[in-house]
C-alpha angles and dihedrals in degrees: 000000000000124000089247088065091054091049090053093051092047094048101040108095118219095012104097090098092213090138128016092200123147124270112242111268121252111268120233131175099196143043111275110223091194090059089057092046089048091051095054092043089054093049098034093111093052092045092050093044091051091046093049092049088052092048091049089048091050092047091049094049089047094051094040098046118092119252120253129189126212121205123189134205128182128221126183121220115223141180097232095108093052087055095061097048095048124087122259091255093061102039093108093054102075113186119243115240106242127210090255090056093051092048090051089054090053090051089051091053090054095040125115093244089059091047090050091051092051092045091052096044093050092041094239097142099051112131091004126134119239091257092050091049090052091049089050092051092050089049091052091049092046096052100039119083136172130199137178115250101234111293096330129105091247116114121202112216116195136174133189125217139157091247124057095217093049091049092054093044095049090044093051090045091053088051092049095044090049090054093045089048089054092051094045087048090053090050093045092048092048091048091048092047090049092051093048092045093047093052092045091046091059091050092045093049090053090046093050091049093048092049093049092046089052090051094054093045089051091052094050095043090052096037091243094141112139143185127200091014096300130092122254091246092053090049090048091050089050091052091046090052093054093044092047090052089050095046093047091053093048092048090050092049091048091048091050095050090049093050091048093049092050091045093054092047094048090053091062098266116153089221095262093121097046105116099222089047088056092054094047112102090202092060092042088056093045088050090054089049090048092053092050091048094048089050092051090048091051091048093048094046088056092053103032139039124255092264097052113128091227093050092046091049091048090048089050092051091049090050090049092050090048091050089051090051093049089048092050093049087050090052088050091052091047089051090051091051092048090049091051090053093050092050093051092047090049092048091048090051095048092046090052092048090049089053092051092050092050090052090054090048092056089052089049091051090058088051091048091078091062088041092055090052093049091046091051092048090046092050094045092050090048092048093049092047093051090050093053090044093056090044089052091051091049091051093049089050090047096057113112094014097083118141127201115245090228134054132194112250101177134003124223121258124205106271120236102207124045119254092218146070091033100197095191093050092042091052093048090050090046090050094050092043090046094050090046093049090042092054090045091049088048093053090047091049090048091048093050090044111110099170127109121252109166137031087247090059091049093054094039098047100031104031094227132104120264102231097190147333115238111205125226104257097227090053096064097050099229093147094237116112098185116074093196090067100029094092092055097040094047111018092166096051126115086249093059093042089057092061091044084056091050091051089048094050089052091049094046093048093047098031088239092297097114110096100160109059117183116202113200140145140205097247137018124270097035095126099253093136092055090043091054094048092048094046092050090048092052092046090050093047087054091060100263122134099241130187121195114201122191107219099167103106092180101051106015088206098174094050092052095041092053092040093235115197121262115256092020112146114248148163098312089051093051090048092050091048094237094116122038122216115246100202091189087059095049100045112080132160115262092351124096124226124237129210103196134194118243120209114269133181091217126064104234095186088137089069093058091045095047136077090270091076093043090053092049093053091051091052091048092052090067095054104034135055094208131020114195115200116199101207128191117250116287101229102051098033120056093193091064089073092055094046089049088060090057092061127082092228134006122220117201116216112210121185107234112256091348112077115074117239088222091060091050091049089052091049091050092049086058093058110077108229092217092058103028124057106205104194098184147294133275124214104227128197097019113181103225095195089060099030091064089071098049115073127008088200090060115092090221087061086079093043091116091059096054106024091101086064088076093053 
């Protein structure tokens, strides 16, 4: 290869191909909203397609699904039943219905028993077998539902059926049966309570009587009978205490009177000053007689001598009276002594009786412990018995006045519109699900996407520069549908400018030293032939003598694209030496020259690999400024790697968002970096309408702002 080629490789930065590593990714410290918008714009068709499919599915399901009607009735839970079964002392304290109670009522409504009541009342099970009846009950349970209305005690009962009237009738029957069930439950509970209380009442009555009888027998046995709240022994002791006190006082008084009388008599008294003698009428009478007799003796002594019979008789009478007085005083003293003895004996007897009563009281006190226990047992039995007796009376009075703990507020009416399918709701759900699945599919597609979309991705994923982005001709609205003639038909268009940008990138990267430029790709159908033709046209239009050589023996793309005449001599003929090159014929002003391939039965790949092709290129270097080689793809054709080594630089054509980056990497690894100078890659067939939403760092991102410049 010429020295100019070595100069190009040495001076072209980043094209040594010693390592096809990735460029470092662009750093960002925030979420780029444009990236999100770009993602949705790229995948908008897929998202809309999935969403449309979901909407169609939702619409089909809604139209094909059978209609069902839902009717709703409302019942109110109350505390009236609880009032009847409570005792009179707690009627004012009505229990609050807890959440658990309300939830229990909901479970009752949807229970099998309730479904069976409804089926029997409506006659739904008539003539059915057992299995059909079970199926019907399961259907009723499945389609009935109950819910609490907010935090209130109102329960909404609803039922779904294929007919509106059936839905309303069954719903109302569920409400009625629920109320009836509540009433039956209250009656049953009251009856059960009455039976239980009645049985228990008989047991308690027997127990109370037994405890009372045991108490009385214990009192009798232990002499614990009492009146006025005190026992007989206690009353006896109280009486003895009073009598002993009285007897002790009487004995002391009698003893004092006897001592006084004896003391007076022993002191020489005639008994006149003895208290009992003073009170004696006999002694008083004798004292009067004594006074008369003494007066008579005194009178007679004054008249008569001591021996006068009258005086002697009067003296004798006086002495007799005095003897009688002494005798009477003796009897008084004897009476005092006898009275004292009686008082002492009575006091001793009462004291003995009091001691005996106190002994019996001590024994009774020991028995009082058992008595207290028996009294408490008897009182408790009697109290429980009276409580149950009152409760039994209340239950008897409550029979026939039971009230259900639920009332019907509103009955269900036949609905006009079906509850399902709800087309609007289904379509909204289908829209949400479709959008979700669409976005998910878009993310999956994006994750599985291995193509290249922007120059930044080319540099990052392939490790080579992106020389240019060639737009898809139909996406820039130039009115030309054939890219081979678009350069000549619209030299000032954006399409033409893209190839001028490619030529400028090659010149800048090689400092204008690269004459032989090979255009290849990793896979077929990536647009390299059109790119080669358009690049040659742009370079020729820029005043450069340009030669375009078709090197693809299999496809002969250049020859077919430019409609070369059949039988025209071409590259193989030149290499064989059967057709000379008339350089004056090939070199034209503003028109590139083409060295085509003519169809051949043989496969003369050895001519392209041999020295003949190298010599041809050397000859062409002296007559042309640029020589464009349209090579076959690298992966399927081995000769492409050898031909790539003949060129000064190699440009890789990659189809925008189509060619896998892994395929390009595999192709680059097949090109030895010490023999092939890969200058960079070109994104070909870029859809400018979609590209403008991809990368804000890409110049074509702003294409919509300057596309009018090409007009």
